N, C-alpha and C positions, 0 to 999 in steps of 0.2 A: 803441882797437883799431887796431893798425898795419895800414896799407893801406885802411882802410873809407873814408878821405876821397879815395881816388884810384880810377881806373879802371884795367884791365888792358887794353891795346891794342898789339898787334904785338909782345908778348913783353916789354912793360916797363909798370910801374906809373907812371901819368902823372897829371898834375893835369888835372881836368875843364875844359872850356870853361865850363860853367855854374857859377855861385856858391851855387847852391841847396843846401841840405842839410835833413835831418831827423832827428830824435832817434829812436834805437832804445830801446823801452820794455820793461822786465823786467815781464811781466804778472802776476807774482806779487808784486811791490811797487809798481807802477805808477810806478815811477822810471826815468829816463833812465840807460842804461848805456853808450850810445855814440852817436856821431853818423856818419851816412853821407852821402856826396855824391850830389846828385840831378843826373842828366844831362839834357841837351836834344838837339834834332835834330843839332846840329853834333858833339856827342860819339858819336852813333849813326852819322853819316856817317863819322867817323874809324874807327870800329870795324867797319864794313861794308867800308870800302875796304881795310883791313889783311886781313880775311877773304878779299876778292876777290884780292888779290895773292897769298895763300898758297895759294888753291885749286889753280892748275895744277900745281904742285910737289906738294903733299900728296895730290892725288886720284889721282896716278900712282905712288904709294909701294906696295910689294910688300905682300901679305897678310902675309908673314913680317915685315916692318917694324912694321906696325900691331899684329900680335900682340905682338911685343917692346914696343911702346909702351905697350899696356894692362897689360901684366904689370909694367912699372916703375911705373905709376900705382897699380896694387893694392898693390905694395910700400910706395909711399910713404904712400898712403892708411892702411895699417895702422899706420904709424908715428905718424900724426897723429890716430888715432882718439879719444884721450883729450881732446885740444885741441877736436876737433869735438864730442863730446859735452857738454863744458862750456859752450860756445857755445849748443848748443841748449837747454841748461837755463835759460840766461840770457834768450835773445831769444824764445823761444817757450813757455817753462814746461813743458818736458818732464821728468818726474821722472827722477831719476837712473838707475833701472833701465831704464826705457824708452829714455832717451838713449843709454846705452851698448850696449844691446842692439839693439832694434828699430830705432830711428832711424838708429844709425851702421852698423849692420849691413845694414840694406836698401839703403843707398848703395853699400856694398862688394859687395853681393850683385848689384847692377846692372851693376857693371863685370865682375864674373865672369861674369855672363849673356851679356854682350856678347862677352866673350873667347871663351866657349865656342860661341857663335853664329858668330862669325868663323872659328874653326878648321874648323868643319863646313860652312860656307856655299859652295855651287858659284856663282861669279860668271860662269861660262860654261857654256851648255848647248846641245849639238848637237842640233837637231830637223830631221831630214832633210838638206837641203842648206843649212838656214838656221843661223847661230850666233846665239843669244840671249844678250846681254850684260846684266850688272846693273852700273850705273855710278852713282857718287856724284852725288846731285842738285844739289850746288853749296854756296852759301853759305846756311846755316840759322839763323834766328832763333828763339831758344829762351826761352820765358817761363814762369817756375815759380812757384808759390805758396808760402806760408809753412807749411802743415800737416806736410809731410813733406819737409823741404829737401834733405837729402842723397839720399833715396830718388829725388825727381823731378829733381833736377839728373843724378843719375847715369842715369836712366832715358831721358834725352835726349842728354846729352854722349857717354855710353858708346857707343851705336850711331853716333851721328853720327861719331865718330871712327874707329870700326869700319869705316864705310862708305867712309871717305876725304873726308868733308865737313870744311868749315870753319864755324865758328859764332860767333855773337854771343849772350851769355846775358844776359837781365835777370831777376834774382832778385825776389822780393817785397821791397818797401821794409820791411815789417814784420818780417822775418827776414833781413836781407842778410848778417850777418857770417859765417854759416855758408857762403856762397857766396864769401866771401874766403878762408877756409880752404881750401875745395876748389880755388880758383884757385892758391893757392900749392902745394898738391898737384900739379896738373897742370904748373906751372912747374918744380917741382923734379923731376918725372919727364921732362922734356925735351920737352915738347909743342912743336913747332917754333913760332917767331914767327909770328904772325897767324892761326894755326889756331884757337886759342881766344881769345876776346876777352869782358870783362866790362864791363857798363855798367849801373849802378845807375839806378833811377828809378821814376816811377809809370807807371801804365798810360796815361792820356790823354797823356802826353808822349812817354816814351821807349818804351813799349809800342806806341803808334800809329805812331811813327817807324820802327820795326823791321818792323812789319806791312805798312805801306804801301811800304817802301822798294823801289825799282825793281831794285836789286841784290841783294836777298834772294830766293833761289829757292824757299824752304820755310819756314814757320813751324810750329813744334811749340808748342802751348800747353795748360797745365793751369790750369784756375780754374773760375769760375761760369759757367752757362749763358749768363747776360746778357753778361757780358765776352766769351764766345765768339761770340757774335754779332756783336759789334762788331768783333772780330779778323778774321772772315769777310769782312765788309763792307769793312774797310780793306784786305785782301788781293785782293779781287776785281778790281779795275781792272788789276792787273800779272797776273792768272790764275797766281798761285803756289800751290803746293800748301799745304793746311792740315790738319794733323792736331791733333785736339783731344780732351782728355780732360776733361769737365765735371761737371755736378751730379749727384746721384743721391738716390734716396729709396727704399732697397731694403727689399724685404719678406722677412721670414723666416717660412717656413711651417712651423709645427709640426704634423705630421700627426698624425691621431687615434692612431696607434700608437707615437708618440714617447715616450720617458721625459722629462716635463717637469721632473722634479727635477734631471736631469742636463743637459738642453738649456738650459733658460732661465738659470741661473746662467752657465753657460759663454758663452752667447750674449750675456748682459747685459754681462759683463767685456769682451767683444771689441767690442760696440758703444759702449761707454762708454771704451774705451782712447783714449789720445791726447785725452782730455777729449771724446770724441764728435766730434772734429774730422777725420773722415775721410769722403771722398767716397762711399766703398762701404759705410758702416756700414749694417748690417741693424737699422735703428730701428723699422720697422713689424712688430711680432710678430703674426702671424696665428694665433689658437688656436681649437680646435673650441668651439662654443657650449657644448657640455655640459661642458667642462673650463674655462670661463672663472673662475669662483670659484677653483679650484685653481692656476690661472696667475697670477691675481692675488695670492695668497698668497706664492707662491714668488717673484714678481718683486719683491714688496715686501721680501722677507728679502735677496734677492740685491743689490738697489740699496742698501739700509742697510747691507750688510756692505762696500761700496766705500769705501776710504780717500781721502779728499780732502784735500790739504795742500800745503805749500810743496815744490818740486821737489827740494830738498836734504835734506829730513826722510826718515829712515829709515822704510820701510813706506808711504810715499805711493803710491798706485797711479794717481790722476789728479791733475793740476795745474790750473792756471787756463786759461781761454779766451784767444785771443791779444790781445783789445782790449777796450776800453770799448765800441765798436760791435758787437762780436760778443756781449758779454755783454748788451747792451740788446735786441738782436734775439732772444736766446733767452728772455729774461724776457717781451717782447712775445708771443712765440709760445705761451708757457705760458698767459699771461694771456688771450689770444685764444681758445685751447683750452678753457679753463674757461668762458669766456663763451658758447662755442657748444655747450656740453652736455656736455664731458669731465669725467670724475671723476678727482680727484688720489688715487692710491693711497699715493704716498710722494714725498718731495722737494718740489718747488714753487718758488715766487718767493724771491728773496734768496739771500744767500750761506750757505753752511754755517755752523753754530754755530762761533764761536771764530775765524772768518776775517772780520775787519773790513776788511781792504784786499786788493787783488787781484782779478782778473776770475773768481772762482770761482763755480761753480754747482752747485746741489744735484742729485745723480743722481736723476732724476725717473721715475716710472711713471705714466702716464695710461690710464684704461680707459674704456669706453663711448665709445669713438672710432669714428666712421664714416669711410669713405674719402673722403667729400666735405669733411671739415672741413680747415682751411688746415693744422693740425699733422700731417696724413697726405699732404699733397701738396707742401708746401713743404720744402727741405732745411734742417734745424735747425742743424746744426754744433755740437751740445752733447750732454751726456750725458742726453738725454731719450728715453724709450721709449714708444711706444704701443702698447696691446692692442686689437687689431680681431678680433672675433669672427666666425667663419664657420659656414655650416650643413652644406656637404659639400665635397668636394675641389673640384669644379668651381667653386664659388663661391669658394674660397680662390684658386685660379688667377687667376680673374676679376679679384679685388680686387689681387692681386699686380700683375697687368699694367694695372691702371686707374690709369697715371700718366704724365706726359709723359717721365718719364726711364726708363732702361733699362741702368743701369750693372752692378749686381750683384743677387744673390738668395741666399737660404739655404734649406735644406730638411732637416729632421730627420725621421727615421723609423726604427723598429727593424729595417725591411726595407730594405736597400740598392738592390734593384731597384726598389722602391716609390719611393724618394727619387729615383733615376735618371730614372725615368718622369716624376715631376712636373717635375724639372729641364729636361727636353726641352720642356716646355710654357711655360716662363718665358721672356718676351720681353727677355733681359738678356744683355749680353756675358760675363757670368761667373755661376756659381752655385756655392756652397759646400755640400757635402753632409756632414751629422753633424760639423759645427764643423770641418772641415778648413780650413786657412788659404790664404793665397796661394802659389802655386808659380811661381818665377821662370822655370821651362821653359814654362809656359803663357802664356797672352795676358793683357793688361789693357786693358780698354776697353769701350765700351758702345753700345747701341742707341738709337735715338730721339734726344731732346735730351740725352742724356749724351755726345754726341760722335760723332767718326768716326776711324778708324785705330786702330791697336793698339800697345801698347808690351810689352816683355820680350822677350828671347830672339831668334830670327830673325824674329818678327813685328814687333819694334821696328826691327831692320836693315833689313827692307824698306822701312820708311817713308822711309828716307833714301836710297833707290835708285831710279834710273830703269831703265827697261827697253828696251834696243835690240836690234832684229832686223837681222841682216846678212844678206840674201838672196843666195843664189848662193855663200856662203862655201865650201861644198864642192862640188867638180865631180864 
């Protein structure tokens, strides 16, 4: 893959200081498909210095100039959509339909959302005799994961550019080639030299160098809660802003008046999409005790209808997990759940029939799960659903909120007012009612150990802005 062995710093593709590299593995075949360079502290220093030099000029560009820049990025992005989709199929195993629609489309949607926010944002506000200004925070370190590469790069890069910030991006070394494509898009769209910089590497080396760097003013991180804690600790000595979107273990409350024959298959497909590798997946299905048997039968049929297979194969709904480590974790959690007393409804250990290689997992449904089990508390990141029964609505809400996480939640009811009332009681940053999906006009982020800060729309834009009050501005 062209440019995967180089970094993008100060507007040019350059050779890295470090000589380290790693293979990019196609998770559907377990074979290497590319080699990507891995950086070190010196590479980060070069990228941060370039971003620091570019900041004074870029931070003073007009809103109109930044609108024009985002519009050019969107135009070039659209022209490279097929290239990006093909890479996502190979490096992370996204099925062809998912890659060409949701994966690529979500990244494009983030640039469009940032553009709309920029067009409508008031950077100056008169309050009495005081002028309140919103100014770009500075040099931003952006660290993104592998599960939704285009979406999560877009959710950080787009608002940072809209705000007038300069950035250093470290994508996941498990799926880095999509970041190369997006970097080429930004270059071809005319992003000024030094405004955007790309350094590949692992978390302990490049990630730590970015988060601890004294010339980085802000870090925006998406990943596990464990890694998020390390990011915050590294950033603390320089008192930089840290925005984090971390883990989740989202509850899906199916209320007594919900139509289970509609809700369960719909939500099963949603939770298992992207092979279950979404931080906001609603994997804890909470069902009334009186309807548990019915729910088990419906969930069994829904899971067994999901087509698992190679990303390039027509009709494939979910592909492999990202890595051997991810596969092993899912297998371990299923086995542990069964040891703790859960009952297997369908799926279970091992690969689906006919798939002897690749990190494929059986769509799995577990019942007789209680909320104190590991499977109900730890983020699994695989196509595994737990059925947890509740006695009444208060009990359902208590179970939903009984977790260290608070990223997302789901509620289904025949009565929308009923669903809204339950949503207000959930301690989560987002709630989906009756199967409605994400809306880029809203916000994305969580409560508790699911992180802090918000992404999407003007919520994401504000994360990259400082607030300045100029007193006595108006006499």
